Phi, psi and omega in degrees: 000138180281132175261123179270159180179202181301121178083359180219116180215164180273166176239157176273140177241131181292146175263156184292339181274359177230087180301148179287144175285153185304324184263016178293135176276126179234158175232144172238152181218151177176173177244173172121210187274135178267176178303329182272015177063024175263137177270131181246147178260344180273145176292123179259142180228139177214157176273141178220164174252148178298150175240165178302138183297328177294318177298316180300312179301316181298316181296317181290329177298328180298332178254018174059045175243125179265123179260157173298157181298333181269000000 
């Protein structure tokens, strides 16, 4: 079991039966290649807005990733 405390906390994850409202503040985080093709070792975090699920599915298909229907 994870112990939360200073500098370590859990995040909320949306469920598929409750779509996010358009103006919901969301954050994404990850490592890897940036737009400028530089590989980073530090965890990057940014704020994003939810997008339409059809648009999301279309974008992920372009990189050959199959997402669940919800």
